[in-house]
PDB file of N, CA, C, O and CB in Angstrom:
ATOM      1  N   MET A   1     119.748 118.168 101.053  1.00  0.00           N
ATOM      2  CA  MET A   1     119.728 117.348 102.252  1.00  0.00           C
ATOM      3  C   MET A   1     118.349 117.480 102.915  1.00  0.00           C
ATOM      4  O   MET A   1     117.789 118.572 103.006  1.00  0.00           O
ATOM      5  CB  MET A   1     120.872 117.767 103.235  1.00  0.00           C
ATOM      6  N   ILE A   2     117.840 116.380 103.357  1.00  0.00           N
ATOM      7  CA  ILE A   2     116.563 116.384 104.080  1.00  0.00           C
ATOM      8  C   ILE A   2     116.830 116.782 105.534  1.00  0.00           C
ATOM      9  O   ILE A   2     117.732 116.257 106.187  1.00  0.00           O
ATOM     10  CB  ILE A   2     115.856 114.977 104.001  1.00  0.00           C
ATOM     11  N   SER A   3     116.026 117.717 106.014  1.00  0.00           N
ATOM     12  CA  SER A   3     116.154 118.195 107.391  1.00  0.00           C
ATOM     13  C   SER A   3     114.870 117.859 108.157  1.00  0.00           C
ATOM     14  O   SER A   3     113.765 117.937 107.620  1.00  0.00           O
ATOM     15  CB  SER A   3     116.437 119.736 107.425  1.00  0.00           C
ATOM     16  N   TYR A   4     115.049 117.487 109.410  1.00  0.00           N
ATOM     17  CA  TYR A   4     113.912 117.192 110.284  1.00  0.00           C
ATOM     18  C   TYR A   4     113.601 118.356 111.220  1.00  0.00           C
ATOM     19  O   TYR A   4     112.846 118.185 112.178  1.00  0.00           O
ATOM     20  CB  TYR A   4     114.188 115.934 111.100  1.00  0.00           C
ATOM     21  N   GLU A   5     114.164 119.529 110.964  1.00  0.00           N
ATOM     22  CA  GLU A   5     113.906 120.692 111.820  1.00  0.00           C
ATOM     23  C   GLU A   5     112.409 120.972 111.998  1.00  0.00           C
ATOM     24  O   GLU A   5     111.973 121.267 113.111  1.00  0.00           O
ATOM     25  CB  GLU A   5     114.586 121.920 111.237  1.00  0.00           C
ATOM     26  N   PRO A   6     111.615 120.884 110.920  1.00  0.00           N
ATOM     27  CA  PRO A   6     110.182 121.127 111.110  1.00  0.00           C
ATOM     28  C   PRO A   6     109.525 120.132 112.078  1.00  0.00           C
ATOM     29  O   PRO A   6     108.580 120.481 112.786  1.00  0.00           O
ATOM     30  CB  PRO A   6     109.476 121.067 109.772  1.00  0.00           C
ATOM     31  N   PHE A   7     110.026 118.905 112.102  1.00  0.00           N
ATOM     32  CA  PHE A   7     109.484 117.878 112.998  1.00  0.00           C
ATOM     33  C   PHE A   7     109.627 118.298 114.456  1.00  0.00           C
ATOM     34  O   PHE A   7     108.677 118.189 115.232  1.00  0.00           O
ATOM     35  CB  PHE A   7     110.191 116.534 112.765  1.00  0.00           C
ATOM     36  N   TRP A   8     110.804 118.775 114.826  1.00  0.00           N
ATOM     37  CA  TRP A   8     111.058 119.155 116.217  1.00  0.00           C
ATOM     38  C   TRP A   8     110.210 120.367 116.594  1.00  0.00           C
ATOM     39  O   TRP A   8     109.733 120.463 117.725  1.00  0.00           O
ATOM     40  CB  TRP A   8     112.561 119.459 116.436  1.00  0.00           C
ATOM     41  N   LYS A   9     110.020 121.291 115.653  1.00  0.00           N
ATOM     42  CA  LYS A   9     109.154 122.449 115.902  1.00  0.00           C
ATOM     43  C   LYS A   9     107.697 122.001 116.057  1.00  0.00           C
ATOM     44  O   LYS A   9     106.983 122.489 116.933  1.00  0.00           O
ATOM     45  CB  LYS A   9     109.281 123.482 114.748  1.00  0.00           C
ATOM     46  N   THR A  10     107.265 121.079 115.209  1.00  0.00           N
ATOM     47  CA  THR A  10     105.891 120.574 115.278  1.00  0.00           C
ATOM     48  C   THR A  10     105.641 119.874 116.607  1.00  0.00           C
ATOM     49  O   THR A  10     104.595 120.065 117.226  1.00  0.00           O
ATOM     50  CB  THR A  10     105.610 119.611 114.112  1.00  0.00           C
ATOM     51  N   LEU A  11     106.603 119.063 117.045  1.00  0.00           N
ATOM     52  CA  LEU A  11     106.459 118.403 118.351  1.00  0.00           C
ATOM     53  C   LEU A  11     106.271 119.439 119.453  1.00  0.00           C
ATOM     54  O   LEU A  11     105.391 119.304 120.303  1.00  0.00           O
ATOM     55  CB  LEU A  11     107.693 117.519 118.656  1.00  0.00           C
ATOM     56  N   LYS A  12     107.102 120.467 119.430  1.00  0.00           N
ATOM     57  CA  LYS A  12     107.024 121.505 120.464  1.00  0.00           C
ATOM     58  C   LYS A  12     105.681 122.235 120.390  1.00  0.00           C
ATOM     59  O   LYS A  12     105.027 122.452 121.410  1.00  0.00           O
ATOM     60  CB  LYS A  12     108.191 122.511 120.311  1.00  0.00           C
ATOM     61  N   ASP A  13     105.281 122.610 119.179  1.00  0.00           N
ATOM     62  CA  ASP A  13     104.025 123.347 119.003  1.00  0.00           C
ATOM     63  C   ASP A  13     102.809 122.542 119.469  1.00  0.00           C
ATOM     64  O   ASP A  13     101.838 123.105 119.975  1.00  0.00           O
ATOM     65  CB  ASP A  13     103.852 123.736 117.541  1.00  0.00           C
ATOM     66  N   LYS A  14     102.873 121.220 119.292  1.00  0.00           N
ATOM     67  CA  LYS A  14     101.740 120.371 119.662  1.00  0.00           C
ATOM     68  C   LYS A  14     101.898 119.755 121.048  1.00  0.00           C
ATOM     69  O   LYS A  14     101.079 118.941 121.474  1.00  0.00           O
ATOM     70  CB  LYS A  14     101.563 119.271 118.638  1.00  0.00           C
ATOM     71  N   SER A  15     102.954 120.150 121.742  1.00  0.00           N
ATOM     72  CA  SER A  15     103.241 119.662 123.100  1.00  0.00           C
ATOM     73  C   SER A  15     103.288 118.137 123.170  1.00  0.00           C
ATOM     74  O   SER A  15     102.711 117.520 124.065  1.00  0.00           O
ATOM     75  CB  SER A  15     102.190 120.184 124.076  1.00  0.00           C
ATOM     76  N   VAL A  16     103.989 117.549 122.204  1.00  0.00           N
ATOM     77  CA  VAL A  16     104.175 116.095 122.168  1.00  0.00           C
ATOM     78  C   VAL A  16     105.654 115.826 122.395  1.00  0.00           C
ATOM     79  O   VAL A  16     106.508 116.477 121.794  1.00  0.00           O
ATOM     80  CB  VAL A  16     103.678 115.471 120.801  1.00  0.00           C
ATOM     81  N   THR A  17     105.954 114.870 123.261  1.00  0.00           N
ATOM     82  CA  THR A  17     107.351 114.533 123.544  1.00  0.00           C
ATOM     83  C   THR A  17     107.747 113.265 122.791  1.00  0.00           C
ATOM     84  O   THR A  17     106.894 112.502 122.338  1.00  0.00           O
ATOM     85  CB  THR A  17     107.573 114.350 125.067  1.00  0.00           C
ATOM     86  N   THR A  18     109.036 113.060 122.670  1.00  0.00           N
ATOM     87  CA  THR A  18     109.510 111.816 122.053  1.00  0.00           C
ATOM     88  C   THR A  18     109.114 110.629 122.934  1.00  0.00           C
ATOM     89  O   THR A  18     108.860 109.536 122.429  1.00  0.00           O
ATOM     90  CB  THR A  18     111.060 111.852 121.841  1.00  0.00           C
ATOM     91  N   TYR A  19     109.063 110.845 124.243  1.00  0.00           N
ATOM     92  CA  TYR A  19     108.624 109.793 125.161  1.00  0.00           C
ATOM     93  C   TYR A  19     107.204 109.339 124.805  1.00  0.00           C
ATOM     94  O   TYR A  19     106.918 108.142 124.779  1.00  0.00           O
ATOM     95  CB  TYR A  19     108.682 110.292 126.630  1.00  0.00           C
ATOM     96  N   THR A  20     106.323 110.296 124.532  1.00  0.00           N
ATOM     97  CA  THR A  20     104.944 109.981 124.144  1.00  0.00           C
ATOM     98  C   THR A  20     104.916 109.220 122.821  1.00  0.00           C
ATOM     99  O   THR A  20     104.177 108.247 122.677  1.00  0.00           O
ATOM    100  CB  THR A  20     104.105 111.270 124.033  1.00  0.00           C
ATOM    101  N   LEU A  21     105.717 109.660 121.860  1.00  0.00           N
ATOM    102  CA  LEU A  21     105.752 108.976 120.565  1.00  0.00           C
ATOM    103  C   LEU A  21     106.167 107.513 120.730  1.00  0.00           C
ATOM    104  O   LEU A  21     105.604 106.616 120.103  1.00  0.00           O
ATOM    105  CB  LEU A  21     106.718 109.695 119.604  1.00  0.00           C
ATOM    106  N   ILE A  22     107.152 107.300 121.577  1.00  0.00           N
ATOM    107  CA  ILE A  22     107.680 105.946 121.781  1.00  0.00           C
ATOM    108  C   ILE A  22     106.700 105.087 122.581  1.00  0.00           C
ATOM    109  O   ILE A  22     106.392 103.964 122.184  1.00  0.00           O
ATOM    110  CB  ILE A  22     109.038 106.004 122.501  1.00  0.00           C
ATOM    111  N   ASN A  23     106.218 105.606 123.690  1.00  0.00           N
ATOM    112  CA  ASN A  23     105.424 104.784 124.601  1.00  0.00           C
ATOM    113  C   ASN A  23     103.934 104.724 124.301  1.00  0.00           C
ATOM    114  O   ASN A  23     103.295 103.709 124.575  1.00  0.00           O
ATOM    115  CB  ASN A  23     105.604 105.278 125.968  1.00  0.00           C
ATOM    116  N   LYS A  24     103.374 105.775 123.751  1.00  0.00           N
ATOM    117  CA  LYS A  24     101.942 105.770 123.463  1.00  0.00           C
ATOM    118  C   LYS A  24     101.647 105.321 122.031  1.00  0.00           C
ATOM    119  O   LYS A  24     100.662 104.629 121.776  1.00  0.00           O
ATOM    120  CB  LYS A  24     101.359 107.155 123.699  1.00  0.00           C
ATOM    121  N   PHE A  25     102.522 105.727 121.097  1.00  0.00           N
ATOM    122  CA  PHE A  25     102.248 105.466 119.686  1.00  0.00           C
ATOM    123  C   PHE A  25     103.128 104.382 119.068  1.00  0.00           C
ATOM    124  O   PHE A  25     102.956 104.048 117.896  1.00  0.00           O
ATOM    125  CB  PHE A  25     102.414 106.727 118.911  1.00  0.00           C
ATOM    126  N   GLY A  26     104.063 103.829 119.829  1.00  0.00           N
ATOM    127  CA  GLY A  26     104.865 102.711 119.346  1.00  0.00           C
ATOM    128  C   GLY A  26     105.940 103.063 118.333  1.00  0.00           C
ATOM    129  O   GLY A  26     106.406 102.190 117.600  1.00  0.00           O
ATOM    130  N   ILE A  27     106.340 104.320 118.280  1.00  0.00           N
ATOM    131  CA  ILE A  27     107.455 104.717 117.409  1.00  0.00           C
ATOM    132  C   ILE A  27     108.734 104.219 118.077  1.00  0.00           C
ATOM    133  O   ILE A  27     108.920 104.403 119.280  1.00  0.00           O
ATOM    134  CB  ILE A  27     107.494 106.294 117.171  1.00  0.00           C
ATOM    135  N   SER A  28     109.607 103.597 117.309  1.00  0.00           N
ATOM    136  CA  SER A  28     110.818 103.048 117.917  1.00  0.00           C
ATOM    137  C   SER A  28     111.807 104.152 118.281  1.00  0.00           C
ATOM    138  O   SER A  28     111.895 105.182 117.614  1.00  0.00           O
ATOM    139  CB  SER A  28     111.480 102.045 116.970  1.00  0.00           C
ATOM    140  N   SER A  29     112.536 103.908 119.346  1.00  0.00           N
ATOM    141  CA  SER A  29     113.552 104.870 119.764  1.00  0.00           C
ATOM    142  C   SER A  29     114.640 104.973 118.698  1.00  0.00           C
ATOM    143  O   SER A  29     115.298 106.008 118.587  1.00  0.00           O
ATOM    144  CB  SER A  29     114.164 104.464 121.125  1.00  0.00           C
ATOM    145  N   ALA A  30     114.835 103.918 117.919  1.00  0.00           N
ATOM    146  CA  ALA A  30     115.825 103.940 116.831  1.00  0.00           C
ATOM    147  C   ALA A  30     115.426 104.951 115.757  1.00  0.00           C
ATOM    148  O   ALA A  30     116.286 105.625 115.190  1.00  0.00           O
ATOM    149  CB  ALA A  30     115.977 102.533 116.205  1.00  0.00           C
ATOM    150  N   THR A  31     114.125 105.060 115.475  1.00  0.00           N
ATOM    151  CA  THR A  31     113.648 106.036 114.497  1.00  0.00           C
ATOM    152  C   THR A  31     113.917 107.449 114.996  1.00  0.00           C
ATOM    153  O   THR A  31     114.394 108.295 114.239  1.00  0.00           O
ATOM    154  CB  THR A  31     112.142 105.841 114.218  1.00  0.00           C
ATOM    155  N   ILE A  32     113.618 107.707 116.252  1.00  0.00           N
ATOM    156  CA  ILE A  32     113.868 109.031 116.835  1.00  0.00           C
ATOM    157  C   ILE A  32     115.365 109.331 116.794  1.00  0.00           C
ATOM    158  O   ILE A  32     115.765 110.450 116.474  1.00  0.00           O
ATOM    159  CB  ILE A  32     113.335 109.106 118.300  1.00  0.00           C
ATOM    160  N   ASP A  33     116.181 108.349 117.112  1.00  0.00           N
ATOM    161  CA  ASP A  33     117.636 108.514 117.097  1.00  0.00           C
ATOM    162  C   ASP A  33     118.128 108.827 115.684  1.00  0.00           C
ATOM    163  O   ASP A  33     118.988 109.689 115.505  1.00  0.00           O
ATOM    164  CB  ASP A  33     118.330 107.244 117.634  1.00  0.00           C
ATOM    165  N   ARG A  34     117.587 108.131 114.678  1.00  0.00           N
ATOM    166  CA  ARG A  34     117.974 108.390 113.290  1.00  0.00           C
ATOM    167  C   ARG A  34     117.633 109.827 112.897  1.00  0.00           C
ATOM    168  O   ARG A  34     118.404 110.484 112.198  1.00  0.00           O
ATOM    169  CB  ARG A  34     117.275 107.396 112.339  1.00  0.00           C
ATOM    170  N   MET A  35     116.492 110.302 113.343  1.00  0.00           N
ATOM    171  CA  MET A  35     116.089 111.671 113.028  1.00  0.00           C
ATOM    172  C   MET A  35     116.995 112.687 113.727  1.00  0.00           C
ATOM    173  O   MET A  35     117.349 113.712 113.144  1.00  0.00           O
ATOM    174  CB  MET A  35     114.625 111.903 113.432  1.00  0.00           C
ATOM    175  N   LYS A  36     117.365 112.404 114.963  1.00  0.00           N
ATOM    176  CA  LYS A  36     118.271 113.298 115.686  1.00  0.00           C
ATOM    177  C   LYS A  36     119.620 113.400 114.989  1.00  0.00           C
ATOM    178  O   LYS A  36     120.281 114.438 115.037  1.00  0.00           O
ATOM    179  CB  LYS A  36     118.463 112.814 117.122  1.00  0.00           C
ATOM    180  N   LYS A  37     120.022 112.303 114.338  1.00  0.00           N
ATOM    181  CA  LYS A  37     121.313 112.260 113.644  1.00  0.00           C
ATOM    182  C   LYS A  37     121.195 112.602 112.159  1.00  0.00           C
ATOM    183  O   LYS A  37     122.142 112.414 111.396  1.00  0.00           O
ATOM    184  CB  LYS A  37     121.936 110.885 113.800  1.00  0.00           C
ATOM    185  N   SER A  38     120.017 113.109 111.751  1.00  0.00           N
ATOM    186  CA  SER A  38     119.753 113.509 110.360  1.00  0.00           C
ATOM    187  C   SER A  38     119.957 112.371 109.363  1.00  0.00           C
ATOM    188  O   SER A  38     120.446 112.587 108.254  1.00  0.00           O
ATOM    189  CB  SER A  38     120.648 114.672 109.981  1.00  0.00           C
ATOM    190  N   LYS A  39     119.583 111.166 109.762  1.00  0.00           N
ATOM    191  CA  LYS A  39     119.644 110.012 108.871  1.00  0.00           C
ATOM    192  C   LYS A  39     118.253 109.743 108.319  1.00  0.00           C
ATOM    193  O   LYS A  39     117.258 110.249 108.839  1.00  0.00           O
ATOM    194  CB  LYS A  39     120.199 108.760 109.608  1.00  0.00           C
ATOM    195  N   GLY A  40     118.194 108.958 107.280  1.00  0.00           N
ATOM    196  CA  GLY A  40     116.934 108.695 106.602  1.00  0.00           C
ATOM    197  C   GLY A  40     115.966 107.831 107.400  1.00  0.00           C
ATOM    198  O   GLY A  40     116.365 106.980 108.195  1.00  0.00           O
ATOM    199  N   ILE A  41     114.677 108.078 107.162  1.00  0.00           N
ATOM    200  CA  ILE A  41     113.617 107.226 107.692  1.00  0.00           C
ATOM    201  C   ILE A  41     112.666 106.915 106.537  1.00  0.00           C
ATOM    202  O   ILE A  41     112.701 107.585 105.505  1.00  0.00           O
ATOM    203  CB  ILE A  41     112.858 107.916 108.899  1.00  0.00           C
ATOM    204  N   SER A  42     111.835 105.921 106.707  1.00  0.00           N
ATOM    205  CA  SER A  42     110.938 105.513 105.632  1.00  0.00           C
ATOM    206  C   SER A  42     109.773 106.476 105.459  1.00  0.00           C
ATOM    207  O   SER A  42     109.407 107.208 106.378  1.00  0.00           O
ATOM    208  CB  SER A  42     110.415 104.121 105.895  1.00  0.00           C
ATOM    209  N   THR A  43     109.205 106.458 104.276  1.00  0.00           N
ATOM    210  CA  THR A  43     108.023 107.282 104.023  1.00  0.00           C
ATOM    211  C   THR A  43     106.848 106.793 104.864  1.00  0.00           C
ATOM    212  O   THR A  43     105.958 107.577 105.193  1.00  0.00           O
ATOM    213  CB  THR A  43     107.655 107.261 102.525  1.00  0.00           C
ATOM    214  N   MET A  44     106.835 105.522 105.212  1.00  0.00           N
ATOM    215  CA  MET A  44     105.781 105.006 106.095  1.00  0.00           C
ATOM    216  C   MET A  44     105.868 105.669 107.467  1.00  0.00           C
ATOM    217  O   MET A  44     104.840 105.970 108.073  1.00  0.00           O
ATOM    218  CB  MET A  44     105.890 103.467 106.236  1.00  0.00           C
ATOM    219  N   LYS A  45     107.073 105.896 107.958  1.00  0.00           N
ATOM    220  CA  LYS A  45     107.239 106.570 109.257  1.00  0.00           C
ATOM    221  C   LYS A  45     106.797 108.023 109.158  1.00  0.00           C
ATOM    222  O   LYS A  45     106.176 108.551 110.080  1.00  0.00           O
ATOM    223  CB  LYS A  45     108.710 106.493 109.736  1.00  0.00           C
ATOM    224  N   ILE A  46     107.116 108.670 108.037  1.00  0.00           N
ATOM    225  CA  ILE A  46     106.664 110.050 107.837  1.00  0.00           C
ATOM    226  C   ILE A  46     105.144 110.080 107.837  1.00  0.00           C
ATOM    227  O   ILE A  46     104.533 110.969 108.431  1.00  0.00           O
ATOM    228  CB  ILE A  46     107.227 110.640 106.508  1.00  0.00           C
ATOM    229  N   ASN A  47     104.540 109.111 107.171  1.00  0.00           N
ATOM    230  CA  ASN A  47     103.077 108.990 107.162  1.00  0.00           C
ATOM    231  C   ASN A  47     102.539 108.802 108.583  1.00  0.00           C
ATOM    232  O   ASN A  47     101.552 109.430 108.968  1.00  0.00           O
ATOM    233  CB  ASN A  47     102.638 107.808 106.266  1.00  0.00           C
ATOM    234  N   ASP A  48     103.195 107.935 109.356  1.00  0.00           N
ATOM    235  CA  ASP A  48     102.782 107.703 110.750  1.00  0.00           C
ATOM    236  C   ASP A  48     102.825 109.003 111.552  1.00  0.00           C
ATOM    237  O   ASP A  48     101.894 109.309 112.297  1.00  0.00           O
ATOM    238  CB  ASP A  48     103.688 106.642 111.416  1.00  0.00           C
ATOM    239  N   PHE A  49     103.907 109.765 111.396  1.00  0.00           N
ATOM    240  CA  PHE A  49     104.031 111.032 112.124  1.00  0.00           C
ATOM    241  C   PHE A  49     102.933 112.007 111.714  1.00  0.00           C
ATOM    242  O   PHE A  49     102.375 112.708 112.558  1.00  0.00           O
ATOM    243  CB  PHE A  49     105.412 111.660 111.878  1.00  0.00           C
ATOM    244  N   CYS A  50     102.624 112.051 110.416  1.00  0.00           N
ATOM    245  CA  CYS A  50     101.562 112.945 109.945  1.00  0.00           C
ATOM    246  C   CYS A  50     100.217 112.579 110.572  1.00  0.00           C
ATOM    247  O   CYS A  50      99.441 113.458 110.949  1.00  0.00           O
ATOM    248  CB  CYS A  50     101.460 112.895 108.411  1.00  0.00           C
ATOM    249  N   GLU A  51      99.948 111.283 110.681  1.00  0.00           N
ATOM    250  CA  GLU A  51      98.697 110.840 111.303  1.00  0.00           C
ATOM    251  C   GLU A  51      98.681 111.142 112.797  1.00  0.00           C
ATOM    252  O   GLU A  51      97.691 111.651 113.322  1.00  0.00           O
ATOM    253  CB  GLU A  51      98.490 109.340 111.074  1.00  0.00           C
ATOM    254  N   ILE A  52      99.771 110.831 113.473  1.00  0.00           N
ATOM    255  CA  ILE A  52      99.854 111.035 114.924  1.00  0.00           C
ATOM    256  C   ILE A  52      99.742 112.521 115.269  1.00  0.00           C
ATOM    257  O   ILE A  52      99.026 112.899 116.196  1.00  0.00           O
ATOM    258  CB  ILE A  52     101.177 110.458 115.478  1.00  0.00           C
ATOM    259  N   LEU A  53     100.452 113.356 114.517  1.00  0.00           N
ATOM    260  CA  LEU A  53     100.528 114.779 114.836  1.00  0.00           C
ATOM    261  C   LEU A  53      99.489 115.621 114.097  1.00  0.00           C
ATOM    262  O   LEU A  53      99.424 116.838 114.271  1.00  0.00           O
ATOM    263  CB  LEU A  53     101.901 115.292 114.517  1.00  0.00           C
ATOM    264  N   ASP A  54      98.683 114.960 113.277  1.00  0.00           N
ATOM    265  CA  ASP A  54      97.669 115.648 112.482  1.00  0.00           C
ATOM    266  C   ASP A  54      98.277 116.846 111.750  1.00  0.00           C
ATOM    267  O   ASP A  54      97.876 117.993 111.946  1.00  0.00           O
ATOM    268  CB  ASP A  54      96.502 116.104 113.378  1.00  0.00           C
ATOM    269  N   CYS A  55      99.271 116.531 110.890  1.00  0.00           N
ATOM    270  CA  CYS A  55      99.995 117.572 110.180  1.00  0.00           C
ATOM    271  C   CYS A  55     100.320 117.109 108.764  1.00  0.00           C
ATOM    272  O   CYS A  55      99.920 116.019 108.356  1.00  0.00           O
ATOM    273  CB  CYS A  55     101.282 117.950 110.935  1.00  0.00           C
ATOM    274  N   THR A  56     101.039 117.931 108.025  1.00  0.00           N
ATOM    275  CA  THR A  56     101.443 117.581 106.660  1.00  0.00           C
ATOM    276  C   THR A  56     102.917 117.188 106.631  1.00  0.00           C
ATOM    277  O   THR A  56     103.645 117.358 107.609  1.00  0.00           O
ATOM    278  CB  THR A  56     101.183 118.760 105.693  1.00  0.00           C
ATOM    279  N   VAL A  57     103.330 116.664 105.495  1.00  0.00           N
ATOM    280  CA  VAL A  57     104.730 116.242 105.329  1.00  0.00           C
ATOM    281  C   VAL A  57     105.676 117.416 105.573  1.00  0.00           C
ATOM    282  O   VAL A  57     106.742 117.237 106.162  1.00  0.00           O
ATOM    283  CB  VAL A  57     104.959 115.659 103.912  1.00  0.00           C
ATOM    284  N   SER A  58     105.299 118.603 105.132  1.00  0.00           N
ATOM    285  CA  SER A  58     106.169 119.770 105.311  1.00  0.00           C
ATOM    286  C   SER A  58     106.320 120.163 106.785  1.00  0.00           C
ATOM    287  O   SER A  58     107.201 120.950 107.130  1.00  0.00           O
ATOM    288  CB  SER A  58     105.619 120.952 104.520  1.00  0.00           C
ATOM    289  N   ASP A  59     105.472 119.621 107.645  1.00  0.00           N
ATOM    290  CA  ASP A  59     105.618 119.838 109.084  1.00  0.00           C
ATOM    291  C   ASP A  59     106.585 118.828 109.708  1.00  0.00           C
ATOM    292  O   ASP A  59     106.906 118.912 110.894  1.00  0.00           O
ATOM    293  CB  ASP A  59     104.253 119.750 109.772  1.00  0.00           C
ATOM    294  N   ILE A  60     107.041 117.874 108.895  1.00  0.00           N
ATOM    295  CA  ILE A  60     107.947 116.825 109.370  1.00  0.00           C
ATOM    296  C   ILE A  60     109.344 116.991 108.767  1.00  0.00           C
ATOM    297  O   ILE A  60     110.347 116.930 109.478  1.00  0.00           O
ATOM    298  CB  ILE A  60     107.383 115.433 109.025  1.00  0.00           C
ATOM    299  N   ILE A  61     109.396 117.200 107.465  1.00  0.00           N
ATOM    300  CA  ILE A  61     110.686 117.300 106.770  1.00  0.00           C
ATOM    301  C   ILE A  61     110.700 118.503 105.831  1.00  0.00           C
ATOM    302  O   ILE A  61     109.658 119.029 105.439  1.00  0.00           O
ATOM    303  CB  ILE A  61     110.978 116.008 105.980  1.00  0.00           C
ATOM    304  N   GLU A  62     111.921 118.921 105.485  1.00  0.00           N
ATOM    305  CA  GLU A  62     112.110 119.930 104.459  1.00  0.00           C
ATOM    306  C   GLU A  62     113.424 119.642 103.744  1.00  0.00           C
ATOM    307  O   GLU A  62     114.318 118.994 104.287  1.00  0.00           O
ATOM    308  CB  GLU A  62     112.100 121.364 105.066  1.00  0.00           C
ATOM    309  N   TYR A  63     113.517 120.131 102.537  1.00  0.00           N
ATOM    310  CA  TYR A  63     114.765 119.976 101.768  1.00  0.00           C
ATOM    311  C   TYR A  63     115.588 121.238 101.889  1.00  0.00           C
ATOM    312  O   TYR A  63     115.092 122.346 101.688  1.00  0.00           O
ATOM    313  CB  TYR A  63     114.474 119.662 100.273  1.00  0.00           C
ATOM    314  N   LYS A  64     116.850 121.054 102.218  1.00  0.00           N
ATOM    315  CA  LYS A  64     117.791 122.169 102.288  1.00  0.00           C
ATOM    316  C   LYS A  64     118.971 121.846 101.385  1.00  0.00           C
ATOM    317  O   LYS A  64     119.569 120.774 101.486  1.00  0.00           O
ATOM    318  CB  LYS A  64     118.262 122.434 103.760  1.00  0.00           C
ATOM    319  N   LYS A  65     119.295 122.769 100.512  1.00  0.00           N
ATOM    320  CA  LYS A  65     120.443 122.578  99.629  1.00  0.00           C
ATOM    321  C   LYS A  65     121.715 122.598 100.454  1.00  0.00           C
ATOM    322  O   LYS A  65     121.868 123.425 101.353  1.00  0.00           O
ATOM    323  CB  LYS A  65     120.489 123.665  98.527  1.00  0.00           C
ATOM    324  N   ASP A  66     122.634 121.680 100.147  1.00  0.00           N
ATOM    325  CA  ASP A  66     123.901 121.606 100.898  1.00  0.00           C
ATOM    326  C   ASP A  66     124.746 122.837 100.707  1.00  0.00           C
ATOM    327  O   ASP A  66     125.837 122.930 101.269  1.00  0.00           O
ATOM    328  CB  ASP A  66     124.695 120.388 100.483  1.00  0.00           C
TER     329      ASP A  66
END
């Protein structure tokens, strides 16, 4: 299962809020909601987060065995 736990830690570490992602960077609230509910997002969105947060994919997602 893909987990977004690293994403929430990265946001906290970089002092970025979901409000900032939505209003400054144009990330849709639906994308944030999907991540909160552990649903899939596109690789393009993962790429966007990596650019915005200046991080790697492993700072956004990780694989956890069920």
